[in-house]
Each structure stands twice: as C-alpha cells, then as structure tokens.
TORDOTOR-301896 format. One record per residue (C-alpha): residue number from 1; chain; x, y, z. Coordinates in steps of 0.2 Angstrom, whole numbers, padded with zeros to 4 digits, always signed. Layout:
BEGIN
{site NUM, A, {X, Y, Z}} ...
! end
This chain:
BEGIN
{site 1, A, {+0233, -0029, -0131}} {site 2, A, {+0241, -0022, -0115}} {site 3, A, {+0238, -0030, -0098}} {site 4, A, {+0230, -0013, -0092}} {site 5, A, {+0218, -0014, -0107}} {site 6, A, {+0213, -0032, -0103}} {site 7, A, {+0211, -0027, -0085}} {site 8, A, {+0199, -0013, -0090}} {site 9, A, {+0189, -0024, -0101}} {site 10, A, {+0187, -0038, -0088}} {site 11, A, {+0182, -0025, -0075}} {site 12, A, {+0169, -0018, -0087}} {site 13, A, {+0162, -0035, -0090}} {site 14, A, {+0161, -0038, -0071}} {site 15, A, {+0153, -0022, -0068}} {site 16, A, {+0139, -0026, -0081}} {site 17, A, {+0137, -0043, -0074}} {site 18, A, {+0135, -0036, -0056}} {site 19, A, {+0122, -0024, -0063}} {site 20, A, {+0112, -0038, -0071}} {site 21, A, {+0113, -0048, -0055}} {site 22, A, {+0107, -0032, -0045}} {site 23, A, {+0092, -0031, -0057}} {site 24, A, {+0088, -0049, -0055}} {site 25, A, {+0087, -0047, -0036}} {site 26, A, {+0074, -0033, -0037}} {site 27, A, {+0058, -0041, -0030}} {site 28, A, {+0045, -0044, -0043}} {site 29, A, {+0033, -0029, -0044}} {site 30, A, {+0022, -0019, -0055}} {site 31, A, {+0020, -0001, -0048}} {site 32, A, {+0009, +0003, -0063}} {site 33, A, {-0003, -0011, -0060}} {site 34, A, {-0004, -0006, -0041}} {site 35, A, {-0008, +0012, -0046}} {site 36, A, {-0021, +0006, -0059}} {site 37, A, {-0030, -0004, -0045}} {site 38, A, {-0030, +0010, -0033}} {site 39, A, {-0035, +0024, -0045}} {site 40, A, {-0048, +0012, -0052}} {site 41, A, {-0056, +0010, -0035}} {site 42, A, {-0057, +0029, -0033}} {site 43, A, {-0065, +0031, -0049}} {site 44, A, {-0077, +0017, -0047}} {site 45, A, {-0080, +0012, -0029}} {site 46, A, {-0092, -0002, -0035}} {site 47, A, {-0077, -0011, -0042}} {site 48, A, {-0071, -0015, -0025}} {site 49, A, {-0082, -0030, -0023}} {site 50, A, {-0074, -0037, -0039}} {site 51, A, {-0057, -0037, -0032}} {site 52, A, {-0059, -0037, -0013}} {site 53, A, {-0056, -0056, -0012}} {site 54, A, {-0042, -0056, -0026}} {site 55, A, {-0029, -0044, -0017}} {site 56, A, {-0025, -0039, +0000}} {site 57, A, {-0015, -0025, +0008}} {site 58, A, {+0001, -0036, +0009}} {site 59, A, {+0000, -0040, -0010}} {site 60, A, {+0005, -0022, -0014}} {site 61, A, {+0024, -0019, -0015}} {site 62, A, {+0025, -0001, -0011}} {site 63, A, {+0021, +0004, +0007}} {site 64, A, {+0011, +0019, +0003}} {site 65, A, {+0000, +0008, -0009}} {site 66, A, {-0003, -0004, +0006}} {site 67, A, {-0009, +0010, +0017}} {site 68, A, {-0020, +0017, +0003}} {site 69, A, {-0028, +0000, +0000}} {site 70, A, {-0030, -0002, +0019}} {site 71, A, {-0039, +0015, +0020}} {site 72, A, {-0050, +0010, +0005}} {site 73, A, {-0054, -0007, +0014}} {site 74, A, {-0059, +0002, +0030}} {site 75, A, {-0070, +0014, +0022}} {site 76, A, {-0078, +0001, +0011}} {site 77, A, {-0082, -0009, +0027}} {site 78, A, {-0091, +0006, +0034}} {site 79, A, {-0101, +0009, +0017}} {site 80, A, {-0092, +0026, +0016}} {site 81, A, {-0086, +0033, -0001}} {site 82, A, {-0067, +0033, -0005}} {site 83, A, {-0061, +0045, -0017}} {site 84, A, {-0046, +0057, -0017}} {site 85, A, {-0055, +0069, -0005}} {site 86, A, {-0062, +0056, +0008}} {site 87, A, {-0046, +0046, +0008}} {site 88, A, {-0036, +0062, +0010}} {site 89, A, {-0047, +0066, +0025}} {site 90, A, {-0044, +0048, +0032}} {site 91, A, {-0026, +0050, +0031}} {site 92, A, {-0026, +0067, +0039}} {site 93, A, {-0037, +0061, +0054}} {site 94, A, {-0025, +0046, +0056}} {site 95, A, {-0009, +0056, +0056}} {site 96, A, {-0003, +0047, +0040}} {site 97, A, {-0004, +0060, +0027}} {site 98, A, {+0014, +0062, +0024}} {site 99, A, {+0016, +0043, +0023}} {site 100, A, {+0006, +0043, +0006}} {site 101, A, {+0013, +0059, -0001}} {site 102, A, {-0002, +0069, +0005}} {site 103, A, {-0017, +0073, -0005}} {site 104, A, {-0007, +0077, -0021}} {site 105, A, {-0003, +0059, -0024}} {site 106, A, {-0021, +0053, -0021}} {site 107, A, {-0027, +0065, -0034}} {site 108, A, {-0013, +0059, -0046}} {site 109, A, {-0019, +0041, -0044}} {site 110, A, {-0037, +0046, -0048}} {site 111, A, {-0033, +0057, -0062}} {site 112, A, {-0020, +0046, -0071}} {site 113, A, {-0031, +0031, -0071}} {site 114, A, {-0042, +0031, -0087}} {site 115, A, {-0056, +0019, -0080}} {site 116, A, {-0059, +0004, -0069}} {site 117, A, {-0064, -0007, -0084}} {site 118, A, {-0049, -0018, -0083}} {site 119, A, {-0047, -0017, -0064}} {site 120, A, {-0049, -0036, -0062}} {site 121, A, {-0034, -0039, -0074}} {site 122, A, {-0023, -0026, -0064}} {site 123, A, {-0028, -0035, -0048}} {site 124, A, {-0022, -0051, -0055}} {site 125, A, {-0005, -0044, -0060}} {site 126, A, {-0003, -0037, -0042}} {site 127, A, {-0007, -0053, -0034}} {site 128, A, {+0004, -0063, -0046}} {site 129, A, {+0019, -0052, -0042}} {site 130, A, {+0015, -0054, -0023}} {site 131, A, {+0015, -0073, -0025}} {site 132, A, {+0032, -0072, -0034}} {site 133, A, {+0039, -0062, -0019}} {site 134, A, {+0032, -0075, -0007}} {site 135, A, {+0040, -0089, -0017}} {site 136, A, {+0057, -0080, -0016}} {site 137, A, {+0055, -0078, +0002}} {site 138, A, {+0051, -0096, +0005}} {site 139, A, {+0065, -0102, -0007}} {site 140, A, {+0078, -0091, +0002}} {site 141, A, {+0072, -0099, +0019}} {site 142, A, {+0074, -0116, +0011}} {site 143, A, {+0091, -0112, +0005}} {site 144, A, {+0096, -0105, +0022}} {site 145, A, {+0089, -0120, +0031}} {site 146, A, {+0099, -0132, +0019}} {site 147, A, {+0115, -0123, +0023}} {site 148, A, {+0112, -0122, +0042}} {site 149, A, {+0100, -0136, +0046}} {site 150, A, {+0102, -0134, +0065}} {site 151, A, {+0101, -0153, +0068}} {site 152, A, {+0086, -0156, +0057}} {site 153, A, {+0085, -0170, +0045}} {site 154, A, {+0083, -0166, +0027}} {site 155, A, {+0066, -0174, +0027}} {site 156, A, {+0060, -0162, +0040}} {site 157, A, {+0067, -0147, +0030}} {site 158, A, {+0058, -0154, +0014}} {site 159, A, {+0042, -0156, +0023}} {site 160, A, {+0042, -0138, +0030}} {site 161, A, {+0046, -0132, +0012}} {site 162, A, {+0032, -0141, +0005}} {site 163, A, {+0020, -0135, +0018}} {site 164, A, {+0025, -0117, +0015}} {site 165, A, {+0023, -0118, -0004}} {site 166, A, {+0006, -0127, -0002}} {site 167, A, {+0000, -0113, +0009}} {site 168, A, {+0005, -0100, -0005}} {site 169, A, {-0004, -0111, -0018}} {site 170, A, {-0020, -0113, -0007}} {site 171, A, {-0020, -0094, -0004}} {site 172, A, {-0018, -0091, -0023}} {site 173, A, {-0033, -0102, -0027}} {site 174, A, {-0044, -0094, -0014}} {site 175, A, {-0041, -0077, -0022}} {site 176, A, {-0054, -0076, -0036}} {site 177, A, {-0060, -0061, -0047}} {site 178, A, {-0074, -0071, -0056}} {site 179, A, {-0088, -0067, -0043}} {site 180, A, {-0105, -0062, -0049}} {site 181, A, {-0113, -0046, -0043}} {site 182, A, {-0128, -0048, -0031}} {site 183, A, {-0140, -0040, -0043}} {site 184, A, {-0135, -0051, -0057}} {site 185, A, {-0137, -0067, -0046}} {site 186, A, {-0154, -0061, -0040}} {site 187, A, {-0160, -0058, -0058}} {site 188, A, {-0154, -0075, -0063}} {site 189, A, {-0162, -0083, -0048}} {site 190, A, {-0179, -0074, -0052}} {site 191, A, {-0178, -0080, -0070}} {site 192, A, {-0176, -0098, -0064}} {site 193, A, {-0191, -0097, -0052}} {site 194, A, {-0201, -0090, -0066}} {site 195, A, {-0196, -0104, -0077}} {site 196, A, {-0201, -0117, -0064}} {site 197, A, {-0218, -0109, -0061}} {site 198, A, {-0222, -0108, -0080}} {site 199, A, {-0217, -0127, -0082}} {site 200, A, {-0227, -0132, -0067}} {site 201, A, {-0215, -0146, -0063}} {site 202, A, {-0201, -0136, -0055}} {site 203, A, {-0189, -0143, -0068}} {site 204, A, {-0179, -0131, -0078}} {site 205, A, {-0167, -0143, -0086}} {site 206, A, {-0167, -0161, -0092}} {site 207, A, {-0177, -0172, -0081}} {site 208, A, {-0168, -0187, -0074}} {site 209, A, {-0183, -0198, -0071}} {site 210, A, {-0181, -0198, -0052}} {site 211, A, {-0194, -0186, -0045}} {site 212, A, {-0186, -0182, -0028}} {site 213, A, {-0169, -0179, -0037}} {site 214, A, {-0177, -0167, -0050}} {site 215, A, {-0186, -0158, -0036}} {site 216, A, {-0169, -0155, -0027}} {site 217, A, {-0159, -0151, -0043}} {site 218, A, {-0172, -0144, -0055}} {site 219, A, {-0166, -0157, -0067}} {site 220, A, {-0149, -0158, -0076}} {site 221, A, {-0144, -0141, -0081}} {site 222, A, {-0133, -0135, -0096}} {site 223, A, {-0115, -0133, -0094}} {site 224, A, {-0116, -0144, -0078}} {site 225, A, {-0103, -0159, -0077}} {site 226, A, {-0113, -0173, -0071}} {site 227, A, {-0104, -0188, -0063}} {site 228, A, {-0113, -0204, -0059}} {site 229, A, {-0103, -0216, -0048}} {site 230, A, {-0106, -0231, -0037}} {site 231, A, {-0097, -0245, -0029}} {site 232, A, {-0094, -0261, -0040}} {site 233, A, {-0109, -0273, -0041}} {site 234, A, {-0122, -0260, -0037}} 
! end
C-alpha cells in the first residue's frame, strides 16, 4: 500500500472520529418532545396544570419553544385561552411574531400533535434533557476550575461542585407530574366525609385504640406507611 493511500485512510478515519466527537458534543435535547408538549397544551389547555410544575421555560432547548411556553404560562396565569390563534395574537402584540416563525409554526404545532394524552411523559423527557444539559454545564465548570483553580484549594472546588449538583438534584425532585386534579381531590375528600358521617365515630380506617389520635388521623389508612418510634426505655 502506498504512503498516499495510507495517508488517505488515516485522514478518513480522523474525519469520521471528528464527526462522532461533534455529534457527542451536541447538547442533549428532544425537539419532538418539546413540540409534543407545546402542541398538547394548545389542544388541551386543561393539561397545563399537569405539567406546570414539571417543566419551566428554561427546560426547553430551542429558543422559540422557550418563548411559546412563556406565552402559554402568562396566558394561563390570566385564565385566558392559549391556542394557535390567541398565541399568535400574543406574539404579534409583543412584537415577537418573527421569533417563533409567525402563526404558521404555531398552527403546525397544534395540527401535528395527535393528542395531549401522553403530555406528562413528554414533559418528563423535556425535563430530563434539561437536567443533562445542566450537568454538562456544571461538569464543564468543574473541569475548568480544576485546571485553573485561581488559588482555591481542591476541597473548596469540590464543595462548590457538590453544591451545584445538589441544587440540580433538588430542583429535579421538586418537579412532579403526579399531582391530582382539584375536582378529583374534592370528590375523594367528600367521600371520606360521608364515610365518617356514616360510621358515626369519624374513623374511616383501622382504629388505633387511642381516641384523640383516631380523631386527628381518622384511623390507620390503607397504603399508609406507619412508623412507631420512641427513645430507648420508653
């Protein structure tokens, strides 16, 4: 094999390796999931309450998606509808229509989303990708600080890294999609009150034998994890 052929083969390998590295450096994202969340909200505005605490504007990767979610959030806070038409009007009035591709893209989002049935799962994907991007940002900062500590001890850099990772973890745990609708919660509470009234004692679960405790808790309920603890010798 000639030297030139070997050079071409080596160069071709380097080019492919560089392409793989470039692909790995693309921040984690799911444009499809972001579109499904936004389109689902436009189709079923009631779904907003299910994902409002699961994702935020900054969780979206694309800037136009961030702006659309911001508009939805503002309209939802004012109890105003948010479909392709009302959102288009919002962006027009705020001079940001060109930043989201005009009304055409809003209509596309609503028309290409089949339903909002799985919007909770889509929101989780969006949030998961956002967490990965945050970890990458923190990791990059840790690497830079390790290379250029600027007089800081390793313990200080480590403490800062732990604090930032913990902040991401806490924010992730606070984002939940398993909230119950108010109407369902009220219905369950009303059923419990009816049960208490029918029993006469106010206890809907298993009586503990302690009257005051049962009055406060309505007894030991199903699926509850009950832990009895006390200091030694008590």
